[in-house]
C-alpha positions in Angstrom: 10.7 36.3 19.7 11.1 40.0 20.2 7.3 40.6 19.9 6.5 38.0 22.5 9.2 39.4 24.9 7.7 42.9 24.5 4.3 41.5 25.1 5.5 39.8 28.3 7.1 43.0 29.5 3.9 45.0 28.8 1.7 42.3 30.4 3.7 42.5 33.6 3.4 46.3 33.6 7.1 46.9 33.2 6.5 49.0 30.1 3.4 50.7 28.5 2.0 50.2 25.0 2.8 53.9 24.4 6.5 53.3 25.2 6.6 50.3 22.9 5.0 52.3 20.1 7.4 55.2 20.5 10.4 52.9 20.8 9.4 51.0 17.7 9.4 54.2 15.6 12.7 55.4 17.1 14.3 51.9 16.6 13.4 51.9 12.9 15.0 55.4 12.4 18.3 54.5 14.2 18.5 50.9 13.1 18.5 49.5 16.6 16.5 46.6 18.2 13.5 47.8 20.2 14.6 46.0 23.3 18.1 47.5 23.2 16.6 51.0 22.8 14.2 50.4 25.7 17.1 49.4 28.0 19.2 52.3 26.9 16.4 54.7 27.6 16.0 53.3 31.1 12.4 52.2 30.4 13.2 48.6 31.5 16.2 46.9 33.1 18.5 44.5 31.3 17.7 41.8 33.8 13.9 42.1 33.1 14.6 41.8 29.4 16.8 38.7 29.9 14.2 37.1 32.2 11.3 37.7 29.8 13.4 36.5 26.8 14.2 33.3 28.7 10.5 32.8 29.6 9.5 33.4 26.0 11.8 30.6 25.0 10.1 28.3 27.5 13.0 28.2 30.0 13.1 29.0 33.7 14.8 32.1 35.0 16.4 32.1 38.4 18.2 34.6 40.6 21.3 32.4 40.9 23.0 34.5 43.6 20.0 33.9 46.0 18.8 30.3 45.4 20.0 27.5 47.7 22.3 25.0 45.9 22.3 21.3 46.4 25.9 20.3 47.5 25.4 16.9 45.8 24.8 18.6 42.5 27.8 20.8 43.0 30.0 17.8 43.6 29.3 16.4 40.2 31.4 19.1 38.5 34.9 20.3 39.4 35.6 24.1 39.5 37.5 23.8 36.2 34.5 22.2 34.5 32.0 24.7 35.9 34.2 27.6 34.7 34.8 26.0 31.3 31.1 25.6 30.6 30.0 28.6 32.7 27.3 26.6 34.5 26.2 26.3 38.1 24.9 22.9 39.2 21.7 23.7 41.0 19.6 20.8 42.1 17.9 17.5 41.1 14.3 17.2 39.9 12.3 14.4 38.4 14.0 14.8 35.0 17.6 14.7 36.3 20.2 17.4 37.1 19.3 21.1 36.7 22.1 23.5 35.9 22.0 27.3 35.6 23.6 29.0 32.6 23.1 31.9 30.3 20.5 31.6 27.5 23.2 31.1 24.8 24.8 28.2 26.6 21.3 26.6 27.3 20.8 26.4 23.5 24.1 24.7 22.9 23.5 20.9 22.5 27.2 20.1 22.6 27.4 21.6 26.1 24.4 19.6 27.2 25.9 16.4 25.8 29.3 17.1 27.5 27.6 17.7 30.9 25.5 14.6 30.6 28.6 12.5 29.9 30.5 14.1 32.8 27.7 13.9 35.4 26.1 10.7 34.1 22.7 12.4 34.7 20.1 13.8 32.2 20.7 17.6 32.2 18.0 20.4 32.1 18.9 24.1 31.8 17.6 27.1 33.8 18.9 30.5 32.9 20.3 33.5 34.8 22.4 36.7 34.2 25.8 35.8 32.8 27.7 38.1 35.3 25.9 36.5 38.2 26.7 33.0 37.0 30.5 33.7 37.2 30.2 35.2 40.7 28.3 32.2 42.0 30.8 29.8 40.5 33.6 31.6 42.3 31.6 31.4 45.6 30.8 27.7 45.2 34.2 26.4 44.0 37.1 27.5 46.1 40.6 27.4 44.6 42.5 25.2 47.0 42.1 22.0 45.0 43.0 23.6 41.7 45.9 25.4 43.2 47.2 22.1 44.5 47.0 20.5 41.1 48.8 23.4 39.5 51.6 23.2 42.1 52.0 19.5 41.3 52.2 20.4 37.6 54.9 22.9 38.3 56.9 20.4 40.3 56.7 17.8 37.6 57.8 20.2 34.8 61.3 19.6 33.4 63.6 22.6 34.3 64.4 23.2 30.6 62.9 25.7 28.1 61.5 24.4 24.9 62.5 27.2 22.4 60.4 25.6 19.7 57.2 25.8 21.8 54.7 28.4 20.5 54.7 31.7 22.4 51.0 31.5 23.0 51.3 28.5 25.2 53.1 30.5 27.9 49.8 32.0 28.9 48.7 28.5 30.0 51.9 27.8 32.0 51.1 26.4 35.4 52.9 29.3 37.2 50.8 31.9 35.4 47.6 30.0 36.0 48.5 29.5 39.6 49.0 33.2 40.3 45.9 34.1 38.3 43.8 31.7 40.3 45.3 32.9 43.6 44.5 36.6 42.7 41.0 35.6 41.5 40.2 33.7 44.7 41.4 36.7 46.8 39.2 39.1 44.9 36.2 36.7 45.1 36.7 36.5 48.8 36.8 40.3 49.1 40.3 40.1 50.6 42.1 43.4 51.2 45.6 41.9 51.3 47.4 38.8 50.0 50.5 37.7 52.0 53.0 35.5 50.3 55.5 34.6 53.1 58.5 32.3 52.6 59.3 30.1 55.5 61.8 27.3 56.2 59.8 24.5 54.6 57.1 26.1 52.4 55.5 29.3 51.2 52.7 30.5 53.6 49.7 32.0 51.8 47.3 34.2 53.8 44.4 36.5 52.8 43.2 39.3 55.0 39.4 39.1 54.8 37.3 41.7 56.7 40.4 42.7 58.7 41.3 39.1 59.8 44.1 37.0 58.3 42.9 33.7 57.0 45.3 30.8 56.2 45.2 29.3 52.7 46.8 26.1 51.4 50.7 26.6 51.5 52.8 26.2 48.4 56.0 24.1 48.3 59.4 25.7 48.8 60.5 24.4 45.4 58.4 27.0 43.5 59.4 30.0 45.8 61.8 31.6 43.4 59.5 31.3 40.4 56.5 32.7 42.3 58.4 35.7 43.8 60.1 36.5 40.5 56.9 36.4 38.6 55.2 38.7 41.1 58.1 41.2 40.9 58.1 41.2 37.1 54.3 41.8 37.1 54.8 44.7 39.6 57.7 46.2 37.6 60.3 45.6 40.3 64.0 44.8 39.9 64.2 41.0 40.1 68.0 41.1 40.4 67.8 43.2 43.6 67.0 41.0 46.6 68.7 42.9 49.5 66.4 45.9 49.9 62.6 46.5 50.1 60.8 47.4 46.9 57.4 48.8 46.0 55.4 48.4 42.9 51.9 48.3 41.4 50.0 46.1 39.0 46.5 46.0 37.5 44.4 42.9 36.8 41.0 42.3 35.2 38.6 40.2 37.3 34.9 39.6 36.3 35.0 42.5 33.9 36.4 45.0 36.4 39.8 46.5 36.6 41.5 46.0 40.0 44.7 47.8 41.1 47.1 46.2 43.5 49.9 47.9 45.5 52.7 45.5 46.0 55.4 45.5 48.7 58.5 43.3 48.7 60.4 42.8 52.0 63.6 40.7 52.3 63.3 38.2 55.2 65.7 35.4 56.4 63.8 32.8 54.4 63.4 34.9 51.2 61.5 37.9 50.0 58.0 38.4 51.4 55.4 39.8 49.1 52.3 41.7 50.3 49.7 42.8 47.7 47.1 45.3 48.8 43.9 45.0 46.7 42.7 48.5 45.9 39.1 48.2 45.0 37.9 51.6 43.9 34.4 50.9 45.0 35.6 51.7 48.6 36.5 55.2 47.5 33.0 55.8 46.1 31.0 54.6 49.1 28.3 56.9 50.5 28.4 57.8 54.2 25.2 55.9 55.1 26.8 52.7 53.6 29.7 53.0 56.1 27.6 52.3 59.2 26.9 55.8 60.4 23.7 55.7 62.6 21.2 58.4 61.7 22.0 60.4 64.8 25.8 60.3 64.2 25.4 61.0 60.5 23.3 64.1 61.4 26.1 65.5 63.6 28.8 64.7 61.0 26.8 66.3 58.2 26.3 69.5 60.2 30.1 69.7 60.5 31.1 69.0 56.9 28.4 71.3 55.5 30.1 74.3 57.2 32.3 76.5 54.9 35.4 76.2 57.1 36.9 74.4 60.0 38.7 71.2 60.7 37.2 67.7 60.8 39.3 64.9 62.2 38.7 61.1 61.9 40.7 59.2 64.5 41.4 55.5 65.1 44.2 52.9 64.8 45.6 51.7 61.5 43.1 49.8 59.5 40.0 51.3 61.1 38.6 52.8 57.8 39.6 56.4 58.4 40.6 57.1 54.8 37.4 55.5 53.5 35.3 57.8 55.7 37.2 60.8 54.4 36.7 59.8 50.8 33.0 59.3 51.4 32.9 62.8 53.0 34.8 64.2 50.0 32.1 62.8 47.7 29.4 64.4 49.8 31.0 67.9 49.5 32.4 67.6 46.0 30.7 69.8 43.4 31.9 71.8 40.4 32.1 75.2 42.2 34.6 74.1 44.8 38.3 73.3 44.5 39.4 70.2 46.4 43.0 69.4 46.9 44.4 66.4 48.8 47.9 65.5 50.0 48.3 61.8 50.7 51.0 59.1 51.4 50.3 57.1 49.3 47.5 58.1 46.9 45.7 54.7 46.8 42.5 55.7 45.1 42.3 58.0 42.1 39.2 60.2 42.2 38.0 62.1 39.1 37.6 65.8 39.6 39.9 66.1 42.6 43.5 67.3 42.7 45.5 64.6 44.5 49.2 65.2 45.6 51.5 62.3 46.5 54.1 63.2 49.1 57.8 62.4 48.3 60.0 62.8 51.4 63.3 62.2 49.6 62.5 65.1 47.2 61.4 67.3 50.1 57.7 67.1 49.4 56.5 66.4 52.9 53.0 66.9 54.2 53.9 70.3 55.5 55.7 71.4 52.3 52.8 70.2 50.2 50.3 72.1 52.4 52.2 75.3 52.1 52.1 75.0 48.3 48.4 73.9 48.3 47.4 77.1 50.1 48.7 79.1 47.2 46.6 77.0 44.8 43.2 78.6 45.8 41.7 75.6 47.6 38.2 75.5 49.2 38.5 72.0 50.7 41.8 70.4 51.8 42.2 66.7 52.6 45.4 65.8 54.6 46.1 62.0 54.7 47.4 62.2 58.2 48.7 64.7 60.8 52.1 63.3 61.9 54.0 66.3 63.3 53.8 69.8 64.8 54.4 71.6 61.5 51.6 69.8 59.6 49.2 70.2 62.6 50.0 73.9 62.8 49.5 74.6 59.1 46.3 72.5 59.1 44.9 74.5 62.0 45.8 77.8 60.4 44.2 76.7 57.2 40.9 75.9 59.0 41.0 79.3 60.7 41.5 81.2 57.4 38.4 80.0 55.7 39.2 76.4 54.4 37.4 73.2 55.2 40.2 70.8 56.3 39.6 67.0 56.5 42.3 64.8 58.1 43.0 61.8 60.2 44.9 61.3 63.5 46.1 58.2 65.2 44.3 58.3 68.6 42.1 55.8 70.4 38.9 57.8 70.4 37.4 61.2 69.6 38.1 63.0 72.9 41.8 62.1 72.7 42.1 64.2 69.5 42.2 67.4 71.5 44.9 66.3 73.9 47.0 64.8 71.0 47.0 68.1 69.1 48.1 70.1 72.2 50.8 67.4 72.9 52.0 68.1 69.3 52.6 71.7 70.3 49.4 73.4 68.9 48.2 76.2 71.2 45.0 75.1 73.1 43.1 78.2 72.1 43.7 77.4 68.4 42.4 73.9 68.8 39.2 75.1 70.3 38.7 77.7 67.6 39.6 75.5 64.5 38.2 72.1 65.4 34.6 71.6 64.3 34.2 67.9 64.9 36.2 64.8 65.9 35.1 61.3 65.1 36.5 58.0 66.6 36.1 54.9 64.5 36.5 51.2 64.5 35.7 48.5 61.9 33.9 45.3 62.8 32.9 42.4 60.6 29.4 42.4 59.3 27.3 39.2 59.8 26.5 37.3 56.6 22.8 37.7 56.1 22.6 34.5 54.1 23.6 32.2 57.0 23.4 34.1 60.3 21.4 32.3 63.0 19.3 34.0 65.7 20.2 33.1 69.3 18.9 34.0 72.7 21.1 35.7 75.2 20.4 35.5 79.0 20.7 38.5 81.2 23.7 36.9 83.0 25.6 36.4 79.7 25.0 40.1 78.8 26.0 41.2 82.3 29.4 39.5 81.9 30.2 41.8 78.9 28.5 44.9 80.4 26.0 45.0 77.5 24.0 48.2 77.5 20.5 48.0 76.0 20.2 50.8 73.4 17.2 53.1 74.2 14.2 52.4 72.0 15.6 49.2 70.4 14.6 45.7 71.1 17.8 43.6 70.6 17.8 40.7 68.2 21.0 38.6 68.7 22.6 36.5 66.0 25.7 34.3 65.7 27.9 33.5 62.6 27.4 30.1 60.8 29.3 30.1 57.5 28.3 29.4 53.9 29.6 29.6 50.4 28.6 33.3 50.2 30.9 34.3 53.1 33.7 31.8 52.4 32.6 29.8 55.5 33.5 32.6 57.9 30.0 33.7 58.9 30.9 37.3 58.1 30.6 39.2 54.8 31.9 42.8 54.6 32.6 45.3 57.4 30.8 48.1 59.1 32.1 51.0 61.1 31.3 52.0 64.7 31.6 55.7 65.5 31.6 58.2 68.2 31.0 61.7 66.8 32.0 64.7 69.0 31.1 68.1 67.7 33.1 71.0 69.3 30.8 72.8 71.7 31.5 75.7 74.0 31.9 73.5 77.0 34.5 71.2 75.2 36.2 74.4 73.9 36.7 75.6 77.5 38.1 72.2 78.5 40.6 72.4 75.6 41.6 75.9 76.7 42.6 74.7 80.1 44.4 71.5 78.9 41.8 69.1 80.4 42.5 65.4 80.2 40.8 63.2 77.6 38.7 61.6 80.4 37.2 65.0 81.3 36.5 65.8 77.7 34.8 62.4 77.3 32.6 62.9 80.3 31.5 66.3 79.1 30.8 65.0 75.5 28.7 62.1 76.9 26.7 64.5 79.0 26.0 66.5 75.9 24.7 63.4 74.0 27.7 61.7 72.4 27.3 58.0 71.9 30.6 56.2 72.7 32.2 53.6 70.4 31.1 50.8 72.7 27.5 52.1 72.9 27.4 52.4 69.1 28.7 48.9 68.8 26.0 47.6 71.1 23.4 49.3 68.9 24.8 47.5 65.8 24.6 44.2 67.8 21.0 44.9 68.7 20.1 45.6 65.1 21.6 42.2 64.1 24.4 43.6 62.1 27.4 42.2 64.0 28.1 40.1 67.2 29.1 40.9 70.7 32.4 39.1 70.2 33.2 41.4 67.2 32.5 44.5 69.3 34.7 43.2 72.1 37.5 42.3 69.6 37.8 45.8 68.1 36.9 48.1 71.0 39.0 48.0 74.2 
């Protein structure tokens, strides 16, 4: 089979005969299969090898994440059955039901017999990448029904412990499976937070997806103590202490990837509320263009962070993606010859090669105290999680003036307000004008799902109501959300940022020196070419990335 696979790869122009000959010689010397060696050398991708292997076996290869799936076919299997056999019911053809699996499962006659008995249809296999099959199963089969079944199992269990039961069986206990399924569903939905909220009659379960809380099926009050205690044990909290707030962390494995969760426990009148923040490290490794920076704004921001010294501030309310923008900027400036030190509260994402300091107020390690120590550690670039008081602001400004590049965040509504906020904190206006290189205002809006978005026409009267401004040089294409399995029926998948980037110019520096209002600063910045948050939002709408409603939701 290997020979035919290599021939298919060569016939499609994915590899050359010379590469095959060289790999054959090398494979014999190291005792490694030719195809494995070609993949490791980067001559061909693993997906192409799998596709050609499947074709050589006479089977069909499909991109399972992209193909439309027949809902009638999906209804023939439950989520548990699809996960057990690792198959995606795809469609019906003249021969019966077509299911997608990996090549190994497709050769398993026992699986074929089981599926034919369950669905009562003849079954034919098509093949796809194993990792993509699991992802599509999680998108097709939501957890609500299975969570309900597990809850019923827990309520039916006898409240006694069988001490003779084998220890291994505890891993299949309904409570453990309930929480595992809940976490897996949240991760599959790209949720950022999981809220477990006791109320008078039940446990309210909510996921924060793309910045908006979404209600899930509630759990009965009877399992509240078991669920809360289990989560506290997993997070290494004190389960005997129920009167004060507690914090913890836990790590889970999902789809072959390690996911960290920061867990907060808060006593309420109906019991302890648990909030789990899902810390997906991919957010800390995003590149600046992936965040939604327009080419014009990115050019201005890059000109600021490529300077050897000065202060760069990202402003916005809580949850507007400020920290993600700073991490992306850190990756852009990080190189072996510079020393980068951060001071954060808390350190959510661990980044290799960067010295990260966690503040500890009770021990006296505040932002200001940490900054004073950091300046003695020979830094080139300093990241400050947030400027909260005069002392931190003063040290940060002085650091920027003494040859350091300082990246930080500030809670203001927009970029022009950064200057007035710093002066209100007690920083001398002439220092602000000298140290600040660039201020950026930011908001996060939900990104339209490209799988199901629908193009719509907007009349001039509709656009006039929301004061829509046509971006220069762009012909708008308007879309509306629909909802599909890919986006958990929300119509949105992921988020993108809207920015206003305000470089410090001579004119703005003069306004800062005379304590001008933020409105005066904004007018001057717009005259010099700054695109406001609302204008950048209208550009994103015109490009079909988000909707008018989303822009109005996040920008006042």
